[in-house]
C-alpha positions as CSV (number, residue, x, y, z in Angstrom):
1,M,-12.6,2.0,-1.6
2,L,-9.0,3.3,-1.3
3,I,-6.4,0.6,-1.3
4,F,-2.6,0.8,-0.8
5,A,-0.5,-2.2,-1.4
6,G,3.2,-3.1,-1.6
7,G,4.3,-5.1,-4.6
8,D,7.0,-6.8,-2.5
9,D,4.7,-7.8,0.3
10,Q,6.1,-11.0,1.8
11,L,3.2,-11.7,4.1
12,W,0.5,-12.2,1.5
13,P,-0.2,-11.2,-2.2
14,A,-1.5,-7.7,-1.4
15,A,-0.9,-6.3,-4.9
16,D,-2.8,-9.1,-6.6
17,S,-5.7,-8.8,-4.1
18,A,-5.8,-5.1,-4.6
19,R,-6.0,-5.6,-8.4
20,R,-8.9,-8.1,-7.9
21,F,-10.9,-5.6,-5.9
22,A,-10.4,-3.0,-8.6
23,E,-11.5,-5.5,-11.3
24,M,-14.7,-6.3,-9.3
25,R,-15.6,-2.7,-8.6
26,P,-13.7,-0.4,-10.9
27,D,-16.1,2.4,-10.4
28,R,-15.7,2.4,-6.7
29,T,-12.1,1.4,-6.1
30,E,-8.9,3.4,-6.3
31,V,-5.7,1.3,-6.0
32,H,-2.1,2.5,-5.4
33,I,0.5,-0.2,-5.7
34,Y,4.1,0.5,-4.6
35,P,6.1,-2.1,-6.5
36,E,9.2,-2.1,-4.2
37,A,7.4,-1.6,-0.9
38,G,6.5,-4.4,1.5
39,H,3.6,-5.3,3.7
40,I,4.0,-2.4,6.3
41,F,5.2,0.8,4.8
42,S,6.5,2.2,8.1
43,V,8.8,-0.7,8.9
44,P,12.5,0.3,8.5
45,G,13.6,-2.6,6.3
46,D,12.0,-5.9,5.5
47,Y,11.7,-7.7,8.8
48,A,9.4,-7.0,11.7
49,K,8.5,-8.9,14.9
50,G,9.8,-12.2,13.6
51,M,8.2,-12.0,10.1
52,W,9.4,-11.0,6.7
53,M,7.4,-8.0,5.5
54,G,9.3,-7.3,2.3
55,G,10.3,-4.0,0.7
56,S,13.3,-2.0,1.6
57,A,13.6,0.9,4.1
58,E,13.7,3.4,1.3
59,A,10.8,1.9,-0.7
60,N,8.7,1.5,2.5
61,A,9.4,5.1,3.5
62,A,8.5,6.5,0.1
63,A,5.3,4.4,0.0
64,L,4.3,5.7,3.5
65,Q,4.9,9.3,2.5
66,D,3.0,9.0,-0.8
67,S,0.1,7.0,0.7
68,D,-0.2,9.5,3.6
69,R,-0.4,12.3,1.1
70,I,-3.0,10.6,-1.0
71,L,-5.1,9.6,2.0
72,G,-5.0,13.2,3.3
73,E,-6.2,14.5,-0.1
74,R,-9.0,12.0,-0.4
75,L,-10.2,12.6,3.1
76,A,-10.3,16.4,2.4
77,D,-12.2,15.7,-0.8
78,W,-14.7,13.4,0.8
79,S,-15.4,15.7,3.7
80,R,-16.6,18.6,1.4
């Protein structure tokens, strides 16, 4: 399982949940937590559709870029 989570997620405790998954299945879980990112990495800022998402525009953009890179790498590895 590949999990990406924002440490400043204001919708739910995504980082804590991601860590719990990793503790339950450490051999099958890869977790990447972006401490200053919010719930949705592509949201410009911390507010979307009437709900607080957390993170800043900069942190969310950086998390999106890094998580897209990692996802692309893992998909390439898994398809070999």
